[in-house]
C-alpha positions in Angstrom: -21.9 99.7 -94.4 -22.5 103.1 -94.0 -25.2 105.9 -95.4 -23.8 108.7 -97.5 -25.4 111.9 -96.9 -25.8 114.1 -99.4 -23.5 116.4 -100.6 -24.9 120.5 -100.2 -25.0 122.6 -103.1 -22.6 125.7 -103.2 -24.9 128.6 -103.7 -24.4 132.8 -103.7 -25.9 133.0 -100.5 -24.4 135.3 -98.2 -25.7 132.4 -95.3 -22.1 131.1 -94.6 -21.6 127.0 -95.6 -21.5 126.0 -92.0 -24.6 127.3 -90.8 -25.9 126.1 -93.8 -25.2 122.6 -92.9 -27.0 123.0 -89.1 -30.1 123.8 -91.0 -29.4 120.4 -93.0 -29.0 118.6 -90.2 -31.5 120.1 -87.9 -34.3 119.8 -90.3 -34.1 117.4 -93.4 -31.4 115.4 -91.0 -34.7 113.6 -89.9 -35.3 112.7 -93.2 -31.8 111.5 -94.2 -32.0 109.2 -90.8 -35.1 107.8 -91.7 -33.9 106.9 -95.2 -30.4 105.2 -94.0 -32.6 103.2 -91.5 -35.0 102.1 -94.7 -31.4 101.2 -96.4 -30.4 98.9 -94.1 -30.9 95.1 -94.6 -33.5 93.8 -91.6 -31.7 92.1 -88.9 -33.7 89.2 -87.4 -34.5 89.0 -83.7 -33.3 85.2 -82.4 -36.2 83.0 -82.4 -36.4 80.1 -79.6 -35.7 76.7 -81.1 -38.1 74.2 -82.3 -38.1 71.7 -79.4 -38.8 67.8 -80.6 -39.3 65.5 -77.6 -37.9 62.4 -78.4 -37.7 58.4 -76.7 -35.4 55.7 -78.0 -36.1 52.0 -77.2 -32.6 51.5 -75.6 -31.4 51.9 -71.9 -29.6 55.1 -71.2 -26.0 53.3 -71.3 -26.8 51.3 -74.5 -24.9 52.2 -77.6 -28.0 52.3 -79.6 -29.2 55.2 -77.4 -25.8 56.6 -78.4 -27.1 56.4 -82.1 -30.2 58.0 -81.3 -28.3 61.3 -79.5 -25.7 60.9 -82.4 -28.4 61.6 -85.0 -30.2 64.4 -82.4 -26.7 66.3 -82.4 -26.5 66.1 -86.6 -30.1 67.5 -86.8 -29.2 70.3 -83.9 -25.7 71.4 -85.6 -27.0 71.3 -89.1 -30.2 73.3 -88.1 -28.1 76.4 -87.1 -29.9 75.6 -83.6 -33.6 76.2 -85.5 -34.5 72.4 -84.1 -33.8 71.2 -80.8 -34.6 67.0 -80.6 -34.1 66.3 -76.6 -33.8 62.2 -76.6 -34.9 60.4 -73.5 -34.1 56.5 -73.0 -36.3 54.2 -73.0 -39.4 54.0 -70.4 -39.1 57.7 -69.8 -42.5 58.4 -71.1 -43.7 54.6 -72.4 -42.1 51.1 -72.7 -39.8 49.8 -75.9 -42.4 48.4 -77.5 -44.6 51.4 -77.0 -42.8 54.0 -79.1 -44.4 53.5 -82.3 -48.5 54.5 -81.0 -46.8 57.1 -78.6 -45.1 58.8 -81.7 -48.3 58.1 -83.7 -50.7 59.8 -81.1 -48.5 62.7 -80.4 -47.3 61.5 -76.8 -43.8 61.9 -78.3 -42.8 63.7 -81.2 -40.6 61.2 -82.4 -38.5 58.2 -81.3 -35.5 55.6 -82.1 -36.1 52.3 -82.5 -35.8 48.8 -84.6 -39.0 48.3 -87.1 -39.0 44.3 -86.0 -40.6 45.5 -82.4 -44.2 46.3 -84.5 -44.0 42.8 -85.9 -47.2 42.0 -83.4 -49.0 44.5 -85.5 -48.3 43.2 -89.0 -46.1 40.6 -89.7 -44.7 42.0 -92.8 -42.5 44.9 -90.7 -40.3 42.1 -89.6 -38.7 41.3 -92.9 -36.9 44.6 -92.6 -34.1 42.8 -90.4 -35.3 39.3 -89.3 -34.6 36.7 -91.5 -31.8 35.6 -94.0 -33.3 38.3 -96.8 -32.6 36.4 -99.5 -28.8 36.6 -99.3 -28.8 40.4 -98.7 -26.6 42.0 -95.8 -27.7 45.2 -94.2 -26.8 48.1 -96.3 -28.1 45.7 -99.4 -31.6 45.5 -97.1 -31.1 49.5 -97.0 -30.7 49.8 -100.8 -33.7 47.8 -101.3 -35.3 50.2 -99.1 -34.6 53.3 -100.7 -34.1 52.1 -104.3 -36.1 49.4 -104.3 -39.2 49.9 -103.4 -39.2 49.4 -99.6 -40.2 52.7 -97.9 -43.2 53.0 -99.8 -44.2 49.4 -98.7 -43.6 50.5 -94.9 -46.0 53.6 -95.6 -48.4 50.9 -97.0 -48.5 49.0 -93.7 -48.8 51.8 -91.5 -51.5 53.6 -93.4 -53.0 50.3 -93.1 -52.8 50.2 -89.2 -54.0 54.0 -88.9 -50.5 54.5 -88.0 -49.8 58.4 -88.3 -46.0 58.8 -88.6 -42.7 59.4 -91.0 -40.5 56.8 -90.7 -36.8 56.6 -92.0 -34.8 53.4 -91.7 -30.6 53.5 -91.6 -28.1 52.1 -90.2 -26.9 48.7 -90.9 -26.1 46.6 -87.9 -23.6 44.2 -88.6 -24.9 40.2 -88.6 -26.2 39.3 -85.3 -24.6 36.4 -82.8 -26.9 33.5 -82.5 -26.9 34.1 -78.7 -25.3 33.5 -75.3 -25.3 30.1 -73.7 -24.1 28.1 -71.0 -22.1 25.8 -73.1 -21.3 25.7 -77.0 -24.2 24.4 -79.4 -22.7 22.1 -81.5 -25.9 21.1 -83.8 -29.7 21.9 -84.1 -31.2 19.2 -81.6 -29.0 21.3 -78.6 -31.2 24.2 -79.1 -34.3 22.3 -78.9 -36.3 22.9 -75.4 -34.5 26.0 -74.7 -35.6 29.2 -73.1 -34.6 31.4 -75.3 -34.7 35.2 -75.6 -35.3 36.8 -79.2 -37.7 38.8 -81.2 -39.4 39.6 -84.6 -39.6 36.6 -87.0 -36.5 35.5 -85.5 -39.4 34.3 -82.7 -41.2 31.9 -85.7 -37.5 30.5 -86.7 -36.4 29.4 -83.3 -39.9 28.0 -82.8 -39.8 25.6 -85.4 -36.4 24.8 -84.5 -38.3 23.5 -80.7 -36.7 26.2 -79.2 -39.2 28.0 -76.0 -38.6 31.8 -77.2 -39.6 34.7 -75.4 -39.7 38.3 -76.9 -38.1 40.7 -74.2 -37.2 44.0 -74.3 -33.4 44.2 -74.2 -33.2 45.7 -70.3 -35.3 42.4 -69.1 -32.8 40.0 -70.8 -29.5 39.3 -68.5 -31.9 39.3 -65.1 -34.4 37.0 -66.9 -31.3 34.7 -66.9 -29.6 35.1 -63.7 -33.3 34.4 -62.3 -33.2 31.3 -64.5 -36.2 32.1 -66.3 -34.0 32.3 -69.7 -31.8 29.5 -70.5 -29.7 31.9 -73.5 -30.5 34.9 -75.7 -29.7 37.1 -78.3 -29.7 41.0 -78.6 -27.4 42.3 -81.4 -23.6 43.2 -80.9 -20.4 43.1 -78.9 -21.1 46.3 -77.2 -24.3 45.9 -76.2 -24.1 42.7 -75.2 -21.2 43.7 -72.9 -23.0 46.5 -71.3 -26.4 44.8 -70.8 -23.9 42.0 -68.7 -24.3 39.2 -70.5 -20.7 38.1 -69.7 -21.5 38.3 -66.0 -24.4 35.6 -66.9 -23.1 33.4 -70.0 -19.7 32.6 -71.0 -20.1 31.3 -74.3 -21.2 33.2 -77.3 -21.9 31.4 -80.5 -21.1 34.1 -83.7 -23.0 34.6 -86.8 -26.8 33.6 -87.3 -29.2 33.6 -90.4 -31.8 34.9 -87.8 -31.3 39.0 -87.8 -28.5 39.4 -90.2 -30.0 42.2 -92.0 -31.1 44.7 -89.4 -31.2 48.2 -89.3 -32.6 51.1 -87.1 -35.6 53.7 -87.9 -36.2 56.7 -87.0 -39.8 57.9 -86.1 -41.5 61.4 -86.2 -45.4 62.0 -85.6 -46.6 63.0 -89.1 -48.4 65.7 -88.1 -45.4 67.6 -85.8 -43.3 66.7 -89.4 -45.6 68.5 -91.6 -45.9 71.4 -89.5 -42.0 72.0 -90.5 -40.5 74.3 -93.0 -39.5 72.6 -96.1 -35.9 73.4 -95.4 -36.4 71.5 -91.3 -37.4 68.8 -93.2 -34.7 68.4 -95.5 -32.2 68.5 -92.4 -34.3 65.5 -90.6 -34.1 63.5 -93.8 -30.9 64.2 -95.1 -29.7 64.0 -91.1 -30.4 60.0 -91.8 -27.9 59.5 -94.3 -24.9 61.1 -92.6 -26.2 59.5 -89.3 -26.3 56.2 -90.9 -22.7 56.3 -92.3 -21.1 57.7 -88.9 -23.3 54.5 -87.2 -21.8 51.8 -89.3 -18.5 53.6 -89.0 -18.3 53.6 -85.2 -19.9 50.0 -84.8 -16.9 48.7 -86.5 -14.2 50.4 -84.3 -16.4 50.2 -80.8 -18.0 46.7 -81.6 -14.5 45.0 -82.1 -12.9 46.6 -79.0 -15.4 45.1 -76.9 -15.1 41.6 -78.6 -11.2 41.7 -78.0 -11.7 42.9 -74.3 -14.2 40.2 -73.5 -12.3 37.5 -74.9 -9.2 38.9 -72.4 -11.0 40.7 -69.6 -13.8 38.3 -68.9 -13.1 35.1 -69.9 -15.4 34.9 -72.8 -15.5 32.4 -75.2 -16.3 32.8 -79.0 -17.4 30.3 -81.2 -18.8 29.8 -84.5 -22.1 29.0 -85.3 -21.7 25.5 -86.9 -23.2 25.4 -90.9 -25.4 22.6 -89.8 -27.4 25.0 -87.5 -27.4 27.9 -90.2 -29.0 25.6 -92.8 -31.3 24.5 -90.2 -32.4 27.9 -89.7 -32.4 28.7 -93.6 -35.0 25.3 -93.8 -37.3 26.2 -90.8 -37.3 29.8 -92.5 -38.7 28.6 -95.9 -41.4 27.2 -93.7 -41.9 30.7 -92.2 -42.3 32.3 -95.1 -45.0 30.1 -96.5 -47.3 30.1 -94.0 -47.0 33.9 -93.3 -47.5 34.5 -97.1 -50.7 32.6 -97.1 -52.0 34.4 -94.1 -50.9 38.0 -95.1 -50.9 39.4 -98.3 -48.9 42.0 -97.2 -46.4 39.9 -96.5 -46.0 37.9 -99.2 -46.1 41.6 -101.2 -42.9 42.5 -99.4 -41.2 39.3 -99.4 -41.6 39.2 -103.6 -40.4 43.1 -103.7 -37.4 41.6 -101.9 -36.8 38.6 -103.3 -36.8 40.4 -106.8 -34.4 42.8 -106.0 -32.1 40.1 -104.2 -32.0 38.5 -107.1 -29.4 40.7 -108.8 -28.1 42.5 -106.3 -27.0 39.7 -103.9 -25.8 38.0 -107.2 -23.7 40.6 -108.3 -22.2 41.2 -104.7 -21.2 37.5 -104.4 -19.8 37.8 -107.6 -18.0 40.8 -107.1 -17.0 40.9 -103.6 -13.3 39.5 -102.7 -12.5 37.1 -99.8 -11.5 39.7 -96.9 -11.0 36.2 -94.5 -8.2 35.1 -97.4 -6.4 38.8 -97.0 -6.5 38.8 -92.9 -5.7 34.8 -92.8 -2.3 35.8 -95.2 -1.4 38.7 -92.9 -2.2 37.4 -88.9 -2.9 33.8 -89.0 0.0 31.6 -87.4 2.1 30.5 -89.8 2.6 27.0 -90.1 
């Protein structure tokens, strides 16, 4: 808006008004201009965005890396350009399994991965994803994490390890398949002796079932199968499995398993870097987690289902349901694993009991109230007669 000049008083002076006006502008005008300047709001000078250097634990073309980019895009847009997260793929700075340490030390400002990758530091961390989670699906496990005490337990574990990070869990993953095999698996005995890839506490489940387990990062799985170093493997979902090349080395995929049926992603920030940010930017980083979680779960439905159909129709992959006898064998092995780990690790027992108490009511509520979607699907799509 324009600053109005004070009106000149009319007097009996013989000096013409026009001349008086010239005098006012030449003398008092400078003061008026200064006052006008003070009346305007200050215009801030554009500042360079705060850059955060990130790395994911995923190959550049994997949909998981895309999820990391989606979160970064949300933050960059919500901050109005004040924050800029640059996401590098796995191996750009450190190996996938070294991400947590790199973020803690400040080598990276943040990263995107899964908490089960840090299983070797404390076995309790694998309870965020590995195992049947007392019958909770991945969204319910996130409910436990955010509202049932899980978040504080993660912080307690990281602090005990000297890990200086801020951790956010998000992105409920659909049930992961038993894995990719050369031929269908009909019973638990068929798994014995197989060289098989998995991670986290799933290693203990399959080891108890007589499987020879090798925990490899995602990018190394298919080459290992191709060279005969692995007989079978699991990774995560139809889109990632297809991109990694599983259909090129195996034509059988066994769906459904309890080894990792409730997993989620982890977003990490170096704590010193995070704490140095203004409160409103920290709020954006936190709230963007919830937005990205919803977007990830919706995108997964679309993309995974497309790749699931195309692998059947275009690549000759055969999908089979894992027999119930194998699923029950997994649960029996899980009983042994959690008993042993609880005796060895007090923190493991503490996390486990927290999950159990939450699941006792939450899983019962879900099972009692949820309708059978299979029944509705079969009504509309199953062949009649």
